[in-house]
C-alpha positions as CSV (number, residue, x, y, z in Angstrom):
1,M,9.6,-0.5,-17.4
2,D,12.7,-1.3,-15.8
3,T,12.7,-1.3,-11.9
4,P,15.1,-2.7,-9.0
5,T,14.3,-5.3,-7.0
6,R,14.5,-3.4,-4.2
7,Q,11.8,-1.2,-5.2
8,V,9.7,-3.9,-6.7
9,Q,10.4,-5.4,-2.8
10,A,9.1,-2.0,-1.2
11,Y,6.4,-2.2,-4.1
12,L,5.4,-5.7,-3.0
13,A,5.4,-4.9,0.9
14,V,3.2,-1.9,0.4
15,A,0.6,-4.3,-1.6
16,L,0.2,-6.9,1.1
17,R,0.6,-4.9,3.8
18,P,-1.8,-1.8,3.3
19,G,-0.8,0.8,6.3
20,L,2.5,-0.7,6.4
21,T,4.7,1.9,8.4
22,M,8.6,2.7,7.5
23,A,9.8,0.8,10.6
24,D,7.5,-2.4,9.7
25,M,8.9,-1.9,6.1
26,T,12.4,-2.5,7.3
27,D,11.9,-5.3,8.6
28,M,9.5,-7.0,6.5
29,V,12.3,-6.4,3.5
30,G,15.5,-6.8,4.9
31,M,16.2,-2.9,4.0
32,S,17.9,-0.5,5.9
33,Q,15.4,2.3,6.7
34,S,17.5,5.2,4.6
35,S,17.3,2.5,1.5
36,C,13.6,2.1,2.4
37,S,13.0,5.3,2.7
38,W,14.4,6.3,-0.9
39,N,13.1,3.6,-2.8
40,V,9.5,4.8,-1.4
41,G,10.6,8.5,-3.0
42,A,11.1,6.9,-5.9
43,L,7.3,5.0,-6.2
44,S,5.8,7.8,-4.8
45,K,4.1,11.2,-7.0
46,C,7.3,13.4,-6.6
47,H,10.9,11.7,-6.1
48,R,13.7,13.8,-4.5
49,L,14.9,16.6,-5.8
50,G,11.0,17.4,-7.5
51,K,12.1,14.5,-10.6
52,L,9.1,12.6,-11.3
53,G,8.3,9.3,-9.6
54,M,6.4,6.4,-10.6
55,D,2.9,7.4,-8.2
56,Y,2.8,4.1,-7.2
57,V,3.0,4.2,-3.8
58,D,1.2,7.3,-1.4
59,A,3.4,7.8,1.8
60,I,1.0,9.6,4.6
61,V,1.4,11.0,8.2
62,D,0.1,8.8,10.6
63,P,-2.9,10.4,12.1
64,H,-1.8,8.4,15.6
65,Q,1.6,9.3,15.4
66,Q,2.4,12.2,13.8
67,R,6.3,11.2,13.3
68,R,6.2,8.5,11.5
69,K,3.9,7.4,7.6
70,V,2.1,4.7,7.0
71,M,1.6,3.8,3.3
72,Y,-1.1,3.0,0.8
73,L,-0.8,1.5,-3.1
74,T,-2.2,4.6,-5.0
75,P,-4.9,3.7,-7.4
76,K,-2.5,3.7,-10.4
77,G,-0.1,1.4,-8.2
78,K,-3.5,-0.7,-7.5
79,Q,-4.0,-0.8,-11.0
80,R,-0.8,-1.5,-11.8
81,L,-0.8,-4.5,-9.8
82,T,-3.5,-6.2,-11.2
83,K,-2.5,-5.7,-14.6
84,A,0.9,-7.8,-13.7
85,L,-1.5,-10.0,-11.8
86,E,-3.6,-11.0,-14.6
87,A,-0.8,-10.7,-17.6
88,P,-0.5,-14.3,-19.3
89,T,3.2,-15.4,-19.7
90,T,3.2,-18.1,-23.0
91,L,6.4,-20.7,-22.2
92,P,7.9,-22.3,-25.1
93,G,5.8,-24.0,-26.8
94,G,3.5,-22.0,-27.0
95,V,2.0,-23.0,-23.6
96,S,0.2,-20.3,-21.3
97,R,-0.1,-19.9,-18.2
98,R,-0.8,-16.9,-15.7
99,S,2.0,-14.5,-14.5
100,P,4.0,-15.9,-12.0
101,I,4.4,-12.5,-10.4
102,S,2.6,-13.6,-7.6
103,N,5.8,-16.3,-7.3
104,I,7.9,-13.5,-6.8
105,T,6.4,-12.7,-3.0
106,R,8.1,-16.6,-1.5
107,T,11.3,-14.8,-3.0
108,I,11.6,-12.0,-0.8
109,P,12.9,-11.9,2.9
110,W,9.6,-11.8,4.6
111,R,10.8,-12.5,8.3
112,G,8.2,-14.2,9.4
113,V,5.4,-11.7,8.1
114,K,2.3,-13.3,7.0
115,P,1.2,-11.6,3.8
116,M,-2.9,-9.9,3.9
117,L,-4.5,-10.7,0.5
């Protein structure tokens, strides 16, 4: 799967903060709201113009504020995250170690927001 970095950032933000709002995501990853919206759309079940998305993120209307959406990983998104975290990586010389995906969270500009995993 060849996923753009911005989509990975959006995916990890939702994974780390279930129930994240679009406004929170813009602060968390440093993208504009339109960029966050576009990337969440690509990660959702249905992308723009009726194209199929990845079905990793579900954005639902906030029951407390009808004008905003909150985002959660779908079962497929949770399964993908689990698989990525469990994948071993083989280094030169045949040395194996756990997947470095957890290290990715350190490279994203979280702007002081603590992960909630």
